[in-house]
C-alpha positions in Angstrom: 0.6 -2.5 44.2 1.9 -2.7 41.1 0.5 -0.5 37.9 0.2 -1.0 34.1 1.4 2.8 33.5 4.8 1.5 31.5 2.3 -0.4 29.7 -0.3 1.8 28.8 2.0 4.1 28.1 4.0 1.9 25.6 1.1 0.8 24.0 0.1 4.5 23.5 3.2 5.6 22.3 3.3 2.5 19.9 0.1 3.7 18.7 1.1 7.1 17.8 4.2 6.0 16.3 2.2 3.9 13.9 -0.4 6.7 13.3 2.4 8.8 12.1 3.8 6.1 9.8 0.2 5.4 8.2 0.2 9.2 7.1 3.9 9.2 5.9 2.9 6.3 3.8 -0.2 8.3 2.8 1.5 11.4 2.2 4.1 9.5 0.1 1.5 8.1 -2.4 0.6 11.1 -3.0 3.7 13.0 -3.6 4.1 14.8 -0.4 6.7 14.4 2.0 7.0 16.4 5.6 10.5 16.1 6.4 10.0 16.8 10.2 7.0 14.3 10.6 7.6 13.0 14.1 5.9 12.7 17.6 6.3 15.6 20.1 8.9 14.7 22.6 7.5 16.6 25.1 3.7 14.6 24.7 5.4 11.8 25.2 7.3 12.3 28.5 6.2 12.1 31.7 4.0 9.8 33.6 1.1 9.4 31.5 2.0 9.5 27.7 -0.2 11.7 25.4 1.4 11.5 22.0 0.8 14.4 19.3 1.8 13.8 15.7 4.3 17.0 14.8 3.5 17.5 10.9 6.6 19.6 11.3 7.5 22.0 8.8 7.5 22.5 5.3 8.7 24.4 2.1 5.9 26.7 0.6 5.8 24.2 -2.4 5.0 21.5 0.0 2.2 23.1 1.9 0.5 24.1 -1.6 1.1 20.0 -2.8 -0.5 19.3 0.6 -3.0 21.9 -0.3 -3.9 20.3 -3.4 -4.3 16.5 -2.9 -6.8 18.1 0.5 -8.7 19.5 -2.1 -9.0 16.7 -4.5 -10.4 14.5 -2.1 -12.7 17.2 -0.3 -14.5 17.4 -4.1 
């Protein structure tokens, strides 16, 4: 009996990659670059992928820029 697990996992990972890329594009548009924005390797491995987008590490200046951009969106 064949299963769809590899295809489903591939589609799930592709969806997560697209979400990561959308976030990168949106952040770049407002002058924020998270250099380690990626998919969490552990979350895409195994039989059933449950990918997580890792925002990663950034400098305090980038953190402040991101906070400023978020504040403008909340007002």
